[in-house]
N, C-alpha and C positions, 0 to 999 in steps of 0.2 A: 202310084207311089207317093207317099207323103211322110213328113217327118213329125214324130210325136215324142213327147217327153215320157219316158218309161222307167220304172224300176227295172232292175235286171230280171226279177221274177215276172214282171208284166211283159217285158220283151219276149221272154221265153213262151209265155202263154199266148200272146198275139201271134207269134211265129208259128206255133203249133196249129192254131185256128187257120191261119193263112195257108199252111202247108197241106190242108185236107185232113185234119184230125177228126177221128170218130169218137174217141173217148179218152178221158183222163181219169186215172185211178190213183188215189192218194190217201194218206192219213195225215192230219195236220201236224206240223212240227216246224218250229222256227229254225232256220230262215226260209223254208220252202213253201209256207202256207199260202202266200199270196198268189202263187201260180194257179192253183186250183180255184181260189176265190175269184180271180180275174175271169177265168173261163165260166164260172158259175154266174157271174154278173154280165157276161157278154150277150148282147142282143142277137148277134150272129150265131153264137153257139146255141142259144135257145131256138132260134129259127131252124137251124140245121139238125137239132135234136142230138147234139153232142153229149155223150154221157159225162156227168161231172159230179155225181153223188160221192160223198166221202165213204171210204171203205172202213171196215172194222179195225184193220191194222195193216201194216206194210206188206205182210206176207200175202194176205188176201188180195191186196191191191196189185201186187206183182203177178200173181197167178191169174187174176181177171184180165189184166193187161195182156198177158201172154195168150190168153184165150181169144181176146179180140184180134190180136195179131194173127193167130192161127186161122181165123176167119177171113184174113186178107186185109183187114182194116188197119189204119195208122193209129197208134196208141201211145200215150204219154203216161209214165208212171213216176210220181214225185214223192220225195221223202227227205227228211233231214238225215244227216250222216249216220246217226245211231239207228235210224230206221232200217238201213240196209242190213244191219245185223239180224233184224227180225225177218227180213225178206231173203236172207242169204241162200237158203235152201233152193228156192225157185230160181234166184238170180244165177247161181252157179250152174244149175242144170239147163237154164235157158241158153247158156253159152255152149252147151253140148248139143241141144236140139236145134239151135238156130231159130229163126223167125220166118214168118210169111209176109204179113203186112209190116211196114216199118215200125220199129219200137225204140223209143228213146227213154232211158231211165235217168231221171234227174236226181243227183245227190247233192244236197246243200250242206256243205261242211261248215263247221263253226269254230275256227281257230280262235283262241283266247277264251273259249267256253262262255260266251255271253249268255247263253240260255241252255247249256248242255252239261252233261256229266263227264264228257271227255272231249278231246279235239282230234279224233282219229281222222286220217287222210284217206279217203276212199279210192284214191288212185291205186292204193294197195289192192283193194278188191278188184279193180279193173284188171290189174296185172294177174291177180289170182285166177280170175275167170278167163283170162286171155282173150278179151274182147276189145274192140276199138273204143277209145275214149276221146272226148272233147273237153277243153278247158278254156273258156273265153277270157279275153283280156279286156273286153269292153261290152257295154250293153248292145251296141250294134253287132258285135261279133256273136254275142249270145243269141240275138235274133237270127242272124244269118246261119249260124250253126244248126239251130233247130229247123229252120226253113229248109235247109239242104240236107239235114241229118237223116230225115226219114228216107230220102232217096239213097243216101249212103248206106243206111241200114239194109234197105231192100237190095241194093247192088251187091253188098258183101254177104248178105244172108244171115246177119247176126244182130242182136240188140246192140245199141250204142249207149255207153255210159257217159253222161255229161256231168262234169263236176264243177260246181260253183262254190263260192264262199260267201260269208255274211256280207262283206262290203260290196260284192258284185250283186247279190240278191237285193240289197236294201239301199242302193244309191241310184240316182237318176241321171239319165243322159238322153240326148236327142237320138232317135232311132228312125231310120228310113225304112218304111215297110214295103212289101212287095206284093204283086198281084195274088189274089186268093185262088187256090186250086180247088178242084172238085175232090170229094172224098173218093177213096177206092171203092170199087164194087166188091161185094162179098165173094170170096174165092178161096175155098179151103185147099191146102196143098195136096197135090196128087201123090206125093211120096210121104204123106204125113205119118203113116204107120212105121215107116223106116226111120223117121227122125224123132217123132214125139212119143215113142214108147221106149223108154230108157231101161229096158231089160238088159242085163249084163252083156249078152251077146251083141245086141244092137248098140249099146253104149260104147263098147270097145271100138266099134267101127266109127262111131260119131266122134270119138276122141281123136282118132287118126285124122279124120276130116278137119277137125278144129286145129290140130297141129299143122296140117298142110296149109290151112288158110292164113297162118301167121305171115307167110311171105307176102300174100296179097294185102294184109293189113299194113305191113311195113311200107310196101310200095305206095299204098294210099297216103300214108303219112308223109313220105318223102316227096310226093307231088302235091301235097295239100297247100292251098293258098293260106292256110292258117299257120303254117310253119315257114318262117322267113329267115333268111340269112342276110344280115346287114354288115357289109365289109367296112373296115376302117384301117388307117395306116399303122396304128400302134399295136403291134402283135405281142407286147409284153403280157397282155391279159386277154383271154377270151371269155365272154359272158354268155351263159345260158339263162334265159328268163322264161318262166312258164306262167301261163294264165295272167292273173291280175298283177303278178310281180313285174311283168313287162311294163305296165303302166307306171309303177313306182320307179323303175329304171329310167323310163322316158322323162319323168319329172326332174330327174337329176341331170338330164342332158337335153335341155330345151332347144339347143342349137345343133344337135347331131351327136352321135355316139363317138366317144374317144377310142373305144376298142371294138373289135368285131363282136357282133351280138347274134346269137341264134335264139329266135323266139319260137317257143314250142307251145302249141295249143291243140295239137292232135297227136294221139298216141296210138300204137306203140311208138317209141322214140325213133325219129328219122335218122337212121344210122349213118347214112352218107354225109348228111350235114354235120353230124356230131364228129365224124372222123375228120372232116375238112377243118373244123374249128380246132380240134385237138392237134392236128398236124401243123397248123399254122401258128399256134399261140404257145407261149412258154408255160403259162399257168391258166387254170380255168376257175371261174367263179360261178357258182350255181345259185340262182335266185328263184326260190319256189315257196309258195304259201303252203305251210303244212309240214309234213314229214320230209326227210331227205330222200325222196323216192328217186328222183333223177340222179342225184348225187351218188347214191349207192349203185344204181344201174350203170352210170358212167364209168365208175371204177371197175365194175365187172366186165363191161364191154372192152375197155381200153387198156386194162392191165394196171399194175401198180406203179408204172413209171410216170404216170400223169399226176401232176400236182394239182389237186382239186380243193378249192375252198368253198365253204358253205356252212351248213348247220352242224356238220359232224366235227369240224375242227374249231368251232367257236367263233368263226368270222361273223356268223349270224346266230341269234339266240335260238335254242331248240324249241322253246315254247312260245305260244302266243302268235298274234298276227304280225306279218311284215308291215312296214310303213315306209314311205319315201325317205324318212330320216334314217331308219335302220339300214336301208339299201345304200344311202349316201355314206354312212359311216363305214360300211363294208368296202366301199370304193375308195376310202381314205379321204373323203371330203370333209371339210369343216362344216359342222351343222350348227346353225344358229336357231335357237328356240325363241320364237316371238310370243308364245302364248303359254308360258309356264303356269301351272296351277298353283295358286298360293297355298301355303302350308295350312292356313286356317280352314281351307275347304276340305271336307272329308267326304268319302263316299257314303251315300245313304243306302243301307241295305233294303231290299224289297220287303214288303210286309203285306199280310192279308188285308184286303179292303175292309174299311169300316162297314159294318152291316153284313159281313160274310158269314154264312152258316157254319163254316169250318171253325170260326172263333168260338162259337157256343159249344160245338162238339168238343174241342180241345179243353175248354174250361171244365166241362163235366167229366171228361175222360181223365184228366189230370187229378181231379179231386177224388175220384173213385180209386184210381190206381195208387194213390198215396196211402191207401189202407193196406197195401200188400208189401211184402218185404223187398222183392227184387223184380218188379214187372218189367217187361220189355215190349216196346211198340215198334213194329216194323213198318216203315213208310214206303211210299211209292212216288211216281212221277206225276206231278200236277201242282195246282195252286196250294194244296194242302201240305206240300213238302215244306212250305214256309213255316209250318208248325214246329220245325226244328229250331227256329230262331226265337230269341226273346220276344215277348214275355212268356211264350208257351213252353218252349224246350220239350216238346211232347213226343218226339219220335227219336228212335235210336239208330235207324238205318234208312238209307235210300240208295239203291244200286241201279235198278233198271225197271222197265215197264213190267208190272206184274209180280215183281220179286217180293213184294210185301207178304203175299199169301204163302208162297212156297218157302220163304225164309222163316216166317213164323211157324210154318209146319215143321221144318227141320229143327228149329229151336225147341218146339213143343216135344218132338220126338226125343230130344236130348234131355228133357226134364224141366225146361223153363216153364214157369207158371206165375202169373198169367202171360200167355203169348198172344199178343193182339196185333192184328194187321189193320192198317188204314190205307184204303185205296179209293180212288175216285170212280165215278160211274163209267166214264169213257175208258179209263185205264183197265177197269174190270172187264169190259167186253173186248178190249184190245188183247190183253194177255193174262187176265186173272181167272178166267173160267176154268181152264184146265187145271190150275193149281187147286181150285175149290173142289174139283172132281177127285183129286188125290186125297184131299182132306176127308171127303165123304167116304171114299172107298176104305180108308183106314180108321174112320171114326176118331179123327184127331181131336184132342182137347184144345180147341182154338176158338178165339173170338175174332170175327172178321167184320170190320166196319167199312161199308161202301158209302162214302160220303157223297151223296147225290145232289149236285147242283144243276142237274138237268141240261148240261151242256159240256162242251170241251172248252173249259174256261181259260186255261193257261195260254192257249194259242189264239184267243180272240172270240170265243163263243160260237164255234161251229157245232153242228148237230152232233149229238151223242147217240151212238148206235143202240144203247140200252134204255133210252128214255121210255118210261111207261112199261118196261118189260122186266125189270130187275128181279122182282119177287118171283115171277113165273120162271125166269132163267134159273134162279137158285133152287126153286122147288123141283124143276125139271132135272137138275143135276143130282138131286137127291137129298137136299137139306130138309130136315123136318120142318114143315110149315109153322109149327108152334114155336120154332126158334128162328124164324125170319121176322124180325121186329122193326117196324117202321116208326121213326120219330120225326118230330118237327123241331129243328134246333133253334129255339127262341128262348129268351130269358124267362118268359112266363112258363115254359115247360121244363125248366132247369131241374127241378127235383124229380120229375117224372123220368127225365133222361138218365139221371144218376141211378135211379132205381132199376131201370131196364138194363143199363150197362152192368150193374152189379149182379143182377140175376143171371145174365147170360155168361158172365165170366165164371160164375159158380156152377153153371151147367157143364157137366162132364161130356162134352161132345162138340160138334160143329155148330156154332151160332153165327148168324149173320144179322148185323144191325144196319139199318138203312136210315140215317138221318137225312131227310129230304127237304131242301128249300132252294128255290131257284137262285142262281147266281145274281148278285146284286147289280152287276154290270149289264147283263142281258135284260134284266127286269127294268132297269133304268132306261135302256135304249127302247124297249117296247113301249114304255109310258110316253117317252118323247115322241115316238113315231105316231102314237094314237092321237096326240094333240094337234098334229099337222092337218 
């Protein structure tokens, strides 16, 4: 046992390795990316042959992780919060089938939307699937929860959802590690056909089993070392603090709590402790990062006679991250701000890197589209989304991974011309290929731009699943090879790019343009590495 300084993400990764992990499956997404990257860089993981290659998307990651669990091995599946939307089909049904080898699913939520298009709280998904959840309040707890979580998963027979947030993922603290365990031996379940074939007749039986298991899940929460009741003499108020919110509460009471506090870091909610708090205290304050999940459940459990304060009644803001100051204000404390931001300081919006190939693409695309009356460009998730900002203002929409192609298709079906989709190479293989198949099947009049920088750039330059294969993928889906056009987005090729874009917009059918130039950031790193 030794103490190391870890990011929350790194603590999770090291704990998984120490707990006998056999594979991590993930698609990069802030703030979860560093979990998989840490395992990829671990000498022990390499020596043990722990699987750590990136998956094409979160759905394929979840399904592969469940497959490894089926074989009896311990597996980790990691994603940012919106990634669970992509993986939801398998996630929900894994709650029905249960697992064999321990399986922990990490969802890294992003309150305040630092790098996301929403701030959904995936504890809602955990309740939806009716599986156990963990929510650490510290890096040490994150380590311990993963280290013990595989055993918990195997004991209960279900996947465990572990929810972290941006501050937990990307802040550091000292963590005491524990002895490394051996990996599980391969052992497929004897009753696998009764559990893992979710035909309606079998699924109905499995749902009854899941419902019956809820009692065991609650008992596990009520006896969990992660759920603690701190008594105090002043019963005017009782406080429920979940996950990292417990840290913010503790910062406001460095010398001990004034009111009784129930710390919750394992779900389902520990009903007995909640009843104790409600019965002893006049009012309840719920501190939780994200949605009012506990606040709403508390009212449902305890009835309308309980006076509950939190995000629903305005005691805490509904959006954005909690902070120690916000918690202090909710407690009626006077908050002194020592580090106010001067008015002269303004936020600087992100911008495409100097030397980025997306810049040359947008310049050419904008100039060509200016020749048309009402063109629409449907964007996607990636660095190129920054083309929405000045000076380009080149895209009209950005909703979710892969939506550029399918939204452009729908708009084209409605009569929009030209309907242009801009998507990145990694996003295309993540969620764009099926949309392209729809376009091919209906011979949609659409121009699809796959801006290929040969990496997953937005999250730090991870491998892209489609590198070297995009033309073959598009041809295999059915795009006419004559209308799969590759360009090199450089100023010297500017007029040629405009000509190709114009020609393919005028083509009445499915066109795919592939402007290809390596990301300037990964290229710079490669050049620096070659000089060492």
